[in-house]
C-alpha positions in Angstrom: 0.0 0.0 0.0 2.8 2.4 1.0 4.6 1.5 -2.2 1.5 2.4 -4.3 1.2 5.7 -2.4 4.8 6.6 -3.1 4.3 5.9 -6.8 1.1 8.0 -6.8 3.0 10.9 -5.1 5.9 10.6 -7.6 3.4 10.6 -10.5 1.6 13.7 -9.2 4.9 15.5 -8.8 6.0 14.5 -12.3 2.8 15.8 -13.8 3.1 19.0 -11.8 6.6 19.6 -13.0 5.9 18.8 -16.7 2.8 21.1 -16.7 4.5 23.9 -14.8 4.1 27.4 -16.2 7.3 28.3 -18.2 6.1 31.1 -20.5 3.8 34.1 -20.8 2.1 34.6 -24.2 0.9 38.0 -25.2 -1.8 37.1 -27.8 -2.2 39.7 -30.6 -5.2 38.4 -32.4 -8.4 40.5 -32.7 -10.6 38.9 -30.1 -8.2 38.0 -27.2 -5.9 41.0 -26.7 -7.6 44.0 -25.0 -4.7 46.4 -25.5 -2.5 45.7 -28.5 -0.5 48.9 -28.1 0.5 48.4 -24.5 1.5 44.8 -25.4 4.5 46.3 -27.4 5.4 48.3 -24.3 5.4 45.2 -22.1 7.7 43.4 -24.6 10.1 46.4 -24.7 10.0 46.6 -20.9 11.1 42.9 -20.8 13.9 43.5 -23.2 15.2 46.4 -21.1 15.4 43.9 -18.2 17.3 41.4 -20.2 14.5 38.9 -20.5 14.4 36.8 -23.6 11.5 37.4 -25.9 10.3 36.0 -29.2 8.0 37.5 -31.8 5.8 34.8 -33.3 5.2 36.1 -36.8 1.7 35.4 -38.2 0.8 33.4 -35.0 -2.4 34.9 -33.6 -1.7 38.3 -35.1 2.0 38.4 -34.3 2.0 37.4 -30.6 4.9 37.8 -28.2 6.3 34.9 -26.2 8.0 35.9 -22.9 9.4 33.9 -20.0 7.1 33.4 -17.1 8.0 35.7 -14.2 5.9 37.2 -11.4 6.9 40.8 -12.3 6.0 40.2 -16.0 2.5 39.0 -15.0 2.1 41.9 -12.6 3.2 44.4 -15.2 0.7 43.0 -17.7 -2.1 43.3 -15.1 -1.1 46.9 -14.2 -1.1 48.0 -17.9 -4.2 46.1 -18.9 -2.5 43.7 -21.3 -4.1 40.3 -21.9 -1.8 37.4 -21.4 -1.8 33.6 -21.2 0.4 31.4 -19.0 1.8 28.4 -20.9 3.7 25.3 -19.7 6.9 24.4 -21.4 5.1 21.7 -23.3 2.4 24.1 -24.5 5.0 26.6 -25.7 7.1 23.9 -27.4 3.9 22.7 -29.2 3.3 26.3 -30.5 7.0 26.7 -31.6 6.8 23.4 -33.4 3.7 24.4 -35.2 5.3 27.7 -36.3 8.5 25.9 -37.5 6.5 23.6 -39.8 7.3 24.2 -43.4 3.6 24.1 -44.2 2.9 27.2 -42.0 3.5 30.8 -43.0 4.9 31.6 -39.6 8.3 32.2 -38.1 9.8 32.8 -34.6 12.1 35.8 -34.4 14.3 36.3 -31.3 14.2 39.8 -29.8 17.5 40.5 -28.2 17.9 44.1 -27.1 15.7 47.1 -26.5 16.6 49.7 -29.2 17.5 53.2 -28.1 14.9 55.5 -29.6 15.2 59.1 -30.7 12.3 61.3 -32.0 13.3 64.2 -34.2 10.8 66.8 -33.1 10.9 70.6 -32.6 11.0 72.0 -29.0 7.7 73.3 -27.8 5.6 70.9 -30.0 2.3 69.9 -28.5 2.5 66.2 -27.6 -0.5 65.3 -29.7 1.0 66.8 -32.9 2.8 63.5 -33.7 1.3 60.0 -33.7 4.6 58.3 -32.9 5.4 60.5 -29.9 1.8 59.9 -28.7 1.9 56.1 -29.1 5.3 55.7 -27.6 4.1 57.6 -24.5 0.9 55.5 -24.4 2.8 52.2 -24.7 5.3 53.4 -22.1 8.2 53.0 -24.4 11.0 55.5 -23.5 12.4 57.8 -26.1 14.6 60.9 -26.3 13.4 64.0 -28.2 16.2 65.6 -30.3 16.3 68.3 -32.9 18.7 70.1 -35.3 21.4 70.9 -32.8 21.7 67.4 -31.5 21.6 65.9 -35.1 24.3 68.3 -36.4 26.5 67.5 -33.4 26.4 63.8 -34.2 24.2 62.7 -31.3 22.5 60.1 -33.6 25.3 57.7 -32.9 23.7 57.1 -29.5 20.5 55.6 -31.0 19.4 52.6 -33.1 16.0 54.0 -34.1 15.0 57.4 -35.3 11.5 58.8 -36.0 11.1 62.0 -38.1 8.3 64.2 -36.8 6.1 65.8 -39.5 8.9 68.1 -40.5 9.6 70.1 -43.7 13.2 69.4 -44.7 13.0 71.7 -47.7 12.9 75.0 -45.7 9.5 76.0 -46.9 7.9 75.9 -43.4 5.5 73.1 -44.1 4.0 74.9 -47.2 1.6 76.6 -44.8 2.2 80.0 -46.4 -1.0 80.2 -48.5 -3.4 79.6 -45.6 -1.5 80.7 -42.5 1.1 83.3 -43.4 -0.6 86.0 -41.3 -1.2 83.8 -38.2 0.9 84.4 -35.1 2.0 80.8 -34.8 3.3 80.7 -38.4 5.2 84.0 -38.0 6.7 82.8 -34.8 7.7 79.4 -36.2 9.4 81.0 -39.2 11.3 83.5 -36.9 12.4 80.6 -34.6 13.6 78.5 -37.5 15.6 81.4 -39.0 17.2 82.2 -35.6 18.2 78.5 -35.2 19.7 78.4 -38.6 21.8 81.5 -37.9 22.9 80.1 -34.6 24.1 77.0 -36.2 26.0 78.9 -38.9 23.7 78.7 -41.9 22.5 81.6 -44.1 19.2 80.0 -44.9 16.8 77.6 -43.1 16.8 75.4 -46.3 20.6 75.0 -46.1 20.4 74.1 -42.4 17.6 71.6 -43.0 19.5 70.0 -45.8 22.5 69.6 -43.5 20.2 67.8 -41.0 18.8 65.6 -43.7 22.3 64.6 -44.8 23.2 63.6 -41.2 20.1 61.5 -41.0 20.9 59.9 -44.3 24.3 59.0 -43.0 22.8 57.6 -39.8 20.8 55.2 -42.0 23.7 54.3 -44.3 25.8 53.5 -41.2 23.2 51.0 -40.0 20.4 53.0 -38.3 16.7 52.5 -38.6 14.6 55.5 -39.7 10.9 55.8 -39.7 9.0 58.8 -41.1 5.3 59.8 -41.4 3.3 62.4 -43.3 5.4 65.3 -44.7 8.7 64.1 -43.3 8.7 61.4 -46.0 8.5 63.3 -49.3 10.1 66.5 -47.9 13.1 64.5 -46.8 13.6 63.0 -50.2 13.0 66.3 -52.0 15.6 68.0 -49.8 18.2 65.4 -50.6 17.4 65.5 -54.4 17.7 69.3 -54.4 21.1 69.7 -52.9 22.9 72.7 -54.4 19.6 73.9 -56.0 17.4 76.7 -54.6 13.8 75.5 -54.8 12.5 78.1 -52.3 10.7 81.2 -53.4 11.4 84.6 -52.0 8.8 84.5 -49.2 10.6 81.5 -47.7 14.3 82.4 -48.0 14.5 86.0 -49.2 15.6 85.5 -52.7 14.3 83.9 -55.9 14.5 80.2 -56.7 17.0 78.8 -59.2 15.8 79.2 -62.8 14.4 75.9 -64.2 15.2 74.1 -60.9 13.1 71.1 -61.8 15.7 70.1 -64.4 18.4 70.1 -61.8 16.7 67.6 -59.4 18.9 64.5 -58.8 16.7 61.5 -58.1 19.6 59.2 -57.4 20.0 60.9 -54.0 16.6 60.0 -52.7 15.5 57.0 -50.6 12.1 56.2 -52.1 11.0 58.4 -54.9 11.8 59.1 -58.6 10.7 61.3 -61.4 8.6 63.6 -59.3 7.6 67.1 -60.2 7.9 69.9 -57.6 5.0 72.3 -56.9 6.2 75.8 -57.8 3.2 77.8 -56.5 4.0 78.8 -52.9 0.3 79.2 -52.1 -0.4 75.5 -52.8 -0.3 73.3 -49.7 1.8 70.6 -51.4 5.5 69.8 -52.1 5.2 67.8 -55.3 3.1 65.2 -57.1 4.5 62.4 -54.9 1.5 62.9 -52.5 -1.9 61.7 -53.7 -4.0 63.8 -51.3 -5.6 66.1 -53.9 -6.2 63.4 -56.6 -7.8 60.9 -54.2 -10.5 63.2 -52.7 -13.1 62.1 -55.3 -11.8 58.6 -55.8 -11.5 57.5 -52.2 -14.5 58.6 -50.0 -14.0 58.4 -46.3 -16.3 55.4 -45.8 -14.3 53.4 -48.3 -10.8 54.6 -47.3 -8.9 51.5 -46.3 -5.5 50.1 -47.3 -4.4 46.5 -47.5 -1.3 45.1 -46.0 0.7 42.8 -48.2 1.1 39.2 -47.3 4.8 38.2 -47.1 6.4 34.8 -46.4 7.4 34.9 -42.7 10.2 32.3 -43.2 11.6 33.8 -46.4 10.9 37.5 -45.8 10.9 38.1 -42.1 11.7 41.8 -42.2 8.5 42.9 -44.1 6.6 40.3 -42.2 7.6 41.9 -38.9 6.7 45.3 -40.2 3.2 44.2 -41.3 2.2 42.2 -38.2 -1.4 42.9 -37.3 -4.7 41.4 -36.4 -6.2 42.5 -39.7 -4.9 43.0 -43.2 -7.4 45.8 -43.9 -6.4 49.0 -42.1 -8.6 52.2 -41.9 -7.1 55.0 -43.9 -6.4 58.5 -42.6 -5.3 61.8 -44.2 -2.3 64.0 -43.8 -0.3 66.7 -45.6 1.3 63.7 -47.3 -1.5 61.0 -47.2 0.0 58.4 -49.6 2.5 58.0 -52.4 1.9 58.0 -56.2 2.8 54.4 -57.0 4.5 55.2 -60.3 6.9 57.6 -58.5 8.1 54.9 -56.0 11.5 53.5 -57.0 11.5 49.9 -58.2 13.8 48.7 -55.4 11.4 49.9 -52.7 9.0 47.4 -51.1 5.4 48.4 -51.0 3.9 46.9 -47.9 0.5 48.6 -47.9 -1.6 50.0 -50.7 -5.0 51.5 -51.2 -6.4 49.3 -54.0 -9.2 51.8 -54.8 -6.8 54.1 -56.6 -3.5 52.1 -56.5 -1.6 54.4 -54.2 1.2 53.2 -52.0 0.6 53.8 -48.3 3.4 52.0 -46.4 6.8 51.4 -47.9 10.2 50.1 -46.9 13.7 50.0 -48.2 17.4 49.7 -47.4 20.1 52.3 -47.6 23.7 51.2 -47.0 23.7 49.1 -43.8 20.5 50.6 -42.5 16.8 50.5 -43.3 13.9 53.0 -43.5 10.1 53.0 -43.5 7.7 55.6 -44.8 4.1 55.7 -43.6 1.7 58.1 -45.2 -0.9 60.1 -43.2 -0.9 62.0 -39.9 -2.8 60.2 -37.2 -4.2 56.7 -37.7 -7.3 57.4 -35.5 -8.0 61.0 -36.7 -9.2 60.8 -40.3 -8.6 64.5 -41.2 -6.4 66.1 -38.5 -6.5 69.9 -38.7 -4.2 72.5 -37.1 -5.5 73.1 -33.6 -7.6 69.9 -33.4 -7.8 68.3 -30.0 -5.5 65.3 -29.2 -6.4 61.7 -30.0 -7.1 59.8 -26.8 -5.4 56.4 -27.3 -7.3 54.9 -24.4 -10.2 54.9 -26.8 -8.2 53.1 -29.5 -6.1 50.5 -27.6 -6.4 47.9 -30.5 -5.7 50.3 -33.4 -4.3 48.5 -36.4 -2.9 51.8 -37.8 -1.0 52.5 -34.6 0.3 48.9 -34.5 2.2 49.5 -37.7 4.2 52.3 -36.0 5.0 50.0 -33.0 6.1 47.2 -35.4 8.8 49.6 -36.6 9.8 50.5 -33.0 10.3 46.9 -32.0 11.8 45.8 -35.3 15.4 46.8 -34.5 15.4 44.5 -31.5 15.2 41.4 -33.7 18.3 39.2 -33.9 20.1 40.1 -37.1 19.6 37.3 -39.5 20.7 37.2 -43.1 17.7 37.1 -45.4 17.2 34.0 -47.6 17.7 34.5 -51.3 
């Protein structure tokens, strides 16, 4: 009898050990996760504390697998992030399923929390920029930097850089036609000119070009750069117009170069080719890269969605990471630069999201030197037509936003273990 009792105890202990909790899963599917955005923050928080983490590409919306620890569970509960506790056996079964050649899934190891910089002007309202907003909401730390820091080579301290909705051409956001007499525009122009003078430049356009070239070199050297809205096309335009004056007199005090369109060098850009610049300073547009004006009639608000491309997780893990979501159909949103004319996107650039209604590219990615960059059209994924002075978006009302998830994919992407892509 005693012998049978001992066998029973050993059996119970064995079952308890084999079924013990070994992992925490942050599911990222549509129905289970109550706060997708803060789940990225939990994963970043774990990486900061040297926990091992895995990104399960295409498994339940791109879930995260973390080690089981009391402080991780507690942090999930505090932040309102849904999680599931898995035994070693359950986790191994998931990893085996993902590893199967028949499944379009992949496990990516996340190694180190990237150091994040946000290029943004001092005094900016926090709700002016979707990336700053979502980083704050997800509780992912970042450092705000601007021209002085960039020009003094501070970028070497960071792995990931976001460009606020900046105008790198020195035309003050092309707000002249509508806002030239408003106090905020006058003050902004005065501040920009004072900063350029302080940094040793005769014109704002020259100073902004110097900043753009530093950022270009950051990417070439191995950095990750993410830009939204007007920071996308104005950055490329500034690089393409090096040595050419494309600013009219109200922007820089003198006339633009004669026939400057013929002097544009498209080989210097990251993403765009063969674009035509907008010469009229009263038009709220930089060039024909942006599709905002042509899409108004073609893409009504109720039909404005863009589709994420479906990539092979095993063969193309980079675009797969950047497109992880709980839906492939993402609600559209406007901006000064809403989306990109597909014919003007370079052939070596990967289109990861497009609006099929009018064939525009919405979400694109590419390599430059040792680094990578991503452009995302539009201003705020949960504010369809954001206007100057509009109230801030409250992300507590949008914790499962697919549009904001794309931003956070880019934030977490540099943490992935470097792996040579299959060819």
